[in-house]
C-alpha positions, 0 to 999 in steps of 0.5 A, a space after each residue: 173598552 170593556 164589554 159593558 161599553 159594547 153599545 158605545 162602540 156600535 154607535 161609533 162604528 155605525 156613525 163613522 161608517 157613514 163617512 160624514 164624521 171626522 174623529 173630532 167630530 165623532 168624539 164631540 158628538 159622543 161627549 155631547 150625549 154624555 157618553 165617555 171613554 173608559 181608560 185605565 185611570 178611569 172614565 174621561 171625555 172622548 177625543 180625537 186620539 181615543 177615537 183613533 184607538 178604538 177605530 184602529 181595533 175594528 177587527 178585534 171588535 168584529 171577532 177576529 184577530 189581525 196579525 202583523 202591523 197595520 198599514 194604511 187601515 189593513 193588516 197583512 193577515 186576519 183570522 177568527 178569534 174566539 171572542 164574542 164580536 161586538 159588531 159584524 163583518 159588514 160594518 167592519 168592512 165599511 169602517 175600514 173602507 172609510 178609513 182607507 179612503 181617508 189615508 193619503 197615498 193608500 194603494 193596498 186593497 183589503 186585507 187578504 184571507 190566508 187559507 192555510 193560517 193555523 194548518 200550514 207547516 214546513 215538511 222539513 223542520 215543522 215550523 208554522 207557515 204564516 201568510 205575509 204580504 211583502 215587496 212593492 208589488 205586495 206579493 202574497 206568500 207563506 213564510 216560516 215563523 222563524 228563520 227558514 230551515 234552508 237559506 233562500 227557500 223559506 218562502 212559498 206563493 200563496 196562491 199556488 199553495 192554496 190552490 193545491 190545498 183545495 184540489 185535495 178536496 176535488 171530487 170528494 163525495 159525501 158517503 151515503 150514510 152522511 147523505 142520509 144524515 143531511 136529507 134528514 137534518 134538512 127535513 127536520 129543519 123544514 119542520 122546525 122552522 118557526 114560519 113553516 109551522 103554521 103552514 105545515 098545520 094547514 097542509 095537514 088539514 087540507 090533506 085530510 080533507 082531500 083524503 076525506 073527499 076521495 072516500 066520499 066520492 067512493 061512497 057515492 055521497 058526491 057525484 063526479 062533477 062535485 068531486 072534481 071541482 072540490 078536489 081542484 080547489 083543495 089540491 090548488 090550496 095545497 100546492 099553494 102552501 107547499 110553495 110557501 115552505 122555505 127557504 128554497 135552500 132548505 130543500 133536501 135535493 138542493 142541500 144534497 147537490 150543494 155538498 155532494 162535491 165538497 171541493 166544488 162547494 169550498 171552492 165557490 165560498 168566500 175566502 173565510 168560508 174556504 179557510 173555515 172548511 179547510 180547517 175543519 177537514 185538515 189538522 195540518 198540511 206540510 209543505 216541502 221546501 224542496 219542491 214548494 208542494 204539499 207533501 204530507 196531509 193530516 186529516 181530522 179524526 172525523 174525516 178519517 172515519 168517513 173518507 178512509 180510502 182517500 186518507 190512504 191515497 194522501 198517505 
């Protein structure tokens, strides 16, 4: 289905995610509304099989690339693609949940996000490591993309390796230069936030009035009682307007607190966010077949500039 039919994809995904439509019912509803399926040999009415084909590619439409064979509505591995998503991840998850519930004998949970996809390598042979789910117990491991370079030693426990990778960032604090940049960027975001523009203009006016009131008091134009009364009113208005500035997560101190300890921040993120965080820091992480531990760390060039001392420890 081509990009021109994105609206049809969004519609059928929303309808199916309600759990009230079978493939056949969904096809009939779309056909009744005049929609058609665009195949290689031209357009034709939707069918049960075309519905199954579209819904099977839910993750592709969500801007992701599934790897491996789809089993009972799930893939062993999913990573971010470079194409533009047609539906959001929340809708994709709802669609897959409906499909899983309708698949008899389904015992697997949601697709697992493998954090080291694209950055994990074998230290001995240089082969890329892929996350896989195998066995009756659905054990999650990282394995060589091809035959293992050493017999019986080509598989690594996924949880263990990912814990090692995240631990590399523990206690990692932003340099002062970056903290200043974060503070400046947050302040700028507050000022340019559309809903804050009007509030900031009103704050400027109120503060100017407060300043003028102080000048009037010094010049004797208002007595003390009148000054205190009007000051209290203006101050209350200012405090109320300041409380409307948001969102709270944009406060400089809060933003700095969240990014000061990068290890803690990455650990608290969702699996997809943790993977993106590790990818932004590391070019590659090499795992020893002998020990099953990360023995070589190659950071991104930008990271080396700001965290040279830590990089030396890794090396």
